[in-house]
VMD Tcl script that draws the C-alpha trace (Angstrom):
set ca {
  {8.66 17.74 -12.66}
  {6.91 15.82 -9.95}
  {7.14 12.11 -9.38}
  {3.87 11.55 -11.22}
  {6.11 11.07 -14.26}
  {8.53 8.74 -12.45}
  {6.39 6.47 -10.25}
  {4.05 4.15 -12.15}
  {0.47 4.52 -10.96}
  {-2.94 3.43 -12.12}
  {-6.57 4.04 -11.38}
  {-8.80 0.98 -11.64}
  {-12.29 1.32 -13.09}
  {-14.05 -1.49 -11.21}
  {-13.30 -1.24 -7.51}
  {-12.22 -3.42 -5.80}
  {-12.84 -6.11 -8.45}
  {-10.01 -4.98 -10.70}
  {-7.46 -5.74 -7.98}
  {-7.68 -9.29 -9.33}
  {-6.24 -7.98 -12.62}
  {-3.14 -6.81 -10.77}
  {-2.77 -10.18 -9.07}
  {-3.13 -11.95 -12.43}
  {-0.26 -9.79 -13.70}
  {1.96 -10.99 -10.85}
  {1.63 -8.05 -8.48}
  {1.61 -8.36 -4.73}
  {-1.26 -6.08 -3.69}
  {-0.68 -4.40 -0.33}
  {-3.10 -2.11 1.48}
  {-1.65 0.65 3.62}
  {-4.09 0.07 6.46}
  {-3.83 -0.42 10.20}
  {-5.39 -3.83 10.81}
  {-4.80 -6.48 13.45}
  {-2.76 -8.62 11.07}
  {-0.89 -5.83 9.24}
  {2.83 -6.41 8.68}
  {5.37 -3.68 9.32}
  {6.44 -1.69 6.28}
  {10.07 -2.63 6.81}
  {9.10 -6.33 6.75}
  {7.47 -5.84 3.36}
  {10.55 -3.96 2.14}
  {12.75 -6.87 3.26}
  {10.63 -9.25 1.14}
  {11.47 -7.05 -1.85}
  {8.55 -8.13 -4.07}
  {9.28 -7.95 -7.79}
  {5.95 -6.31 -8.58}
  {4.11 -4.38 -5.89}
  {0.87 -2.42 -5.97}
  {0.11 -0.23 -2.96}
  {-3.49 0.59 -2.19}
  {-4.02 3.87 -0.34}
  {-7.28 4.65 1.41}
  {-9.02 7.69 2.73}
  {-7.78 9.42 5.84}
  {-10.97 9.07 7.85}
  {-12.80 5.82 7.33}
  {-9.94 3.87 5.80}
  {-10.67 1.03 3.38}
  {-13.80 -0.98 2.93}
  {-14.00 -4.59 4.06}
  {-14.33 -5.58 0.39}
  {-11.06 -3.88 -0.48}
  {-9.22 -5.45 2.45}
  {-10.57 -8.87 1.45}
  {-9.24 -8.37 -2.11}
  {-5.62 -7.49 -1.22}
  {-2.80 -9.89 -0.41}
  {-1.82 -8.18 2.83}
  {-2.18 -5.07 4.94}
  {0.86 -2.98 5.80}
  {1.44 -0.53 8.64}
  {4.13 2.04 9.30}
  {5.81 1.36 12.65}
  {5.42 4.42 14.89}
  {6.10 5.50 18.43}
  {3.59 4.74 21.15}
  {0.78 7.28 21.17}
  {0.95 7.95 17.42}
  {-1.65 5.89 15.60}
  {-1.78 7.29 12.08}
  {-0.45 9.62 9.41}
  {-2.42 11.36 6.71}
  {-2.45 9.62 3.34}
  {0.10 11.97 1.77}
  {2.63 11.47 4.56}
  {2.01 7.71 4.73}
  {2.45 7.30 0.98}
  {5.70 9.31 1.03}
  {7.11 7.10 3.81}
  {5.99 3.93 2.00}
  {7.39 5.00 -1.38}
  {10.74 5.82 0.23}
  {10.96 2.58 2.19}
  {9.90 0.45 -0.81}
  {12.09 2.23 -3.38}
  {14.17 0.07 -5.72}
  {17.65 -0.44 -4.42}
  {20.63 -1.10 -6.65}
}
mol new
graphics top color blue
foreach p $ca { graphics top sphere $p radius 0.5 }
foreach p [lrange $ca 0 end-1] q [lrange $ca 1 end] { graphics top cylinder $p $q radius 0.2 }
display resetview
């Protein structure tokens, strides 16, 4: 079966207001978004947060200002010069691999 049965995921009803619920439950909420202050994905992986929620946006317009204001940090995937983005499926696969639990 696919990873939908192995990777915990959730859909929040009130967006982006319900991100506060995740924070109240002790999650670090990280947006996969290219912003001026975004940290590299490998830096986030090195922090090894106990509870992490990744927010994935649309491929065109990205995330709203309200969503970015509600998260703890923005995260970017380091890439070669001249490459500025990946589609959401590829970006999420890279992020899930880099942030996987390590024994």
